[in-house]
C-alpha positions as CSV (number, residue, x, y, z in Angstrom):
1,M,-23.5,70.3,-1.0
2,A,-24.3,68.6,2.3
3,K,-23.4,70.3,5.6
4,Y,-20.4,68.1,6.4
5,D,-19.0,67.7,2.9
6,P,-16.3,70.4,3.6
7,L,-15.1,68.2,6.5
8,T,-14.8,65.2,4.1
9,A,-12.8,67.3,1.7
10,F,-10.6,68.7,4.5
11,L,-9.7,65.3,5.8
12,Q,-9.1,63.9,2.4
13,R,-6.4,66.6,1.9
14,Q,-4.5,65.7,5.0
15,E,-1.1,64.1,4.7
16,R,-0.7,63.2,8.3
17,D,-2.4,60.4,10.1
18,T,-3.8,62.3,13.1
19,V,-5.8,65.6,13.1
20,R,-6.8,67.3,16.3
21,M,-9.0,70.3,16.1
22,S,-11.3,72.4,18.3
23,F,-15.0,72.2,17.7
24,R,-14.7,75.9,16.7
25,R,-12.2,75.0,14.0
26,L,-14.6,72.2,12.7
27,E,-17.4,74.8,12.6
28,E,-15.1,77.1,10.5
29,I,-14.5,74.2,8.1
30,I,-18.2,73.4,7.6
31,A,-19.2,77.0,7.8
32,A,-22.0,76.2,10.2
33,S,-22.6,75.5,13.9
34,L,-22.4,72.0,15.3
35,P,-25.7,70.9,16.9
36,P,-25.9,71.2,20.7
37,T,-25.7,67.4,21.0
38,A,-22.1,67.5,19.6
39,R,-21.1,69.4,22.7
40,S,-23.0,67.2,25.2
41,D,-23.4,63.7,23.8
42,R,-20.4,61.6,23.2
43,T,-22.4,59.3,21.0
44,W,-22.8,62.1,18.4
45,W,-19.1,61.5,17.6
46,G,-19.6,57.7,17.1
47,N,-18.0,56.0,14.1
48,T,-21.4,54.6,13.1
49,L,-22.8,54.4,9.6
50,N,-26.5,54.8,9.5
51,R,-28.8,57.3,7.9
52,T,-29.2,59.4,11.0
53,R,-25.5,59.9,11.5
54,V,-24.7,62.1,8.5
55,Q,-21.7,63.6,10.4
56,A,-20.1,60.2,10.7
57,H,-20.5,59.6,7.0
58,S,-18.3,62.7,6.4
59,W,-15.2,61.4,8.2
60,L,-15.8,57.7,7.5
61,S,-16.1,58.2,3.8
62,A,-12.9,60.2,3.8
63,G,-11.1,57.2,5.4
64,W,-10.9,58.6,8.9
65,K,-12.5,57.9,12.3
66,V,-12.9,59.8,15.5
67,D,-10.4,58.6,18.0
68,V,-10.7,60.9,21.0
69,I,-13.4,63.4,22.0
70,D,-12.9,65.9,24.8
71,L,-16.3,67.4,25.5
72,R,-15.0,69.6,28.3
73,R,-12.3,71.2,26.2
74,E,-14.3,70.9,22.9
75,L,-11.5,69.0,21.1
76,A,-11.9,66.2,18.5
77,T,-9.0,63.9,17.4
78,F,-9.4,62.1,14.1
79,I,-7.2,59.3,13.0
80,R,-6.7,57.8,9.5
81,D,-8.6,54.5,9.4
82,R,-6.0,51.9,8.3
83,S,-8.4,48.9,8.7
């Protein structure tokens, strides 16, 4: 199992169209720490599919995308991708 697979599974189970969670909650879901860049570099949260962005594959493959990132408060908001 890849590091972010539990996030994929979590998002696939959601019935609502918006999920807001703390970075700490996300770490609980994946049972691992986020890398330091997740807390300092907004581009880490980009909705970009490439081989170096394995984290983005987790939410994009579940049919979600990152909508809002609040680095100061360490909050991530995901929305269901309806496109």
